[in-house]
C-alpha positions, 0 to 999 in steps of 0.5 A, a space after each residue: 266187176 269191170 264196166 262192159 258195153 251192152 247194146 251201146 250202153 256201158 254198164 257197171 255191175 256192183 253189189 250194194 250192201 245196204 244192211 248188215 245183221 249182227 249176231 252178238 255171241 261169237 260174232 260181234 262180242 268177244 268171249 268176255 262179252 265186249 265189242 272188240 275195237 276192230 269190230 267197232 271200227 268196222 261198224 263205224 265205217 259201215 255206218 258212215 257209208 250209210 249201211 244199216 246195222 241190225 242186231 239179231 240175237 236170241 239173247 234178252 232185250 236188256 242184254 242186247 241193248 247193253 251190248 249195243 249201247 256200249 
């Protein structure tokens, strides 16, 4: 939103994203269980901006760990 004056104080209203929760199946991973290049680029860009990335899944820990390490 654009800045506006309120009682002589200039305020800018922004939403700040601090954390992104990622589901694995059908969201982060493609149908082959791989992380597509576009997703990797988006995650890298978010991490560079200081956004925390969290994997949320019903899958087993070893499966999730393998996906994240890849």
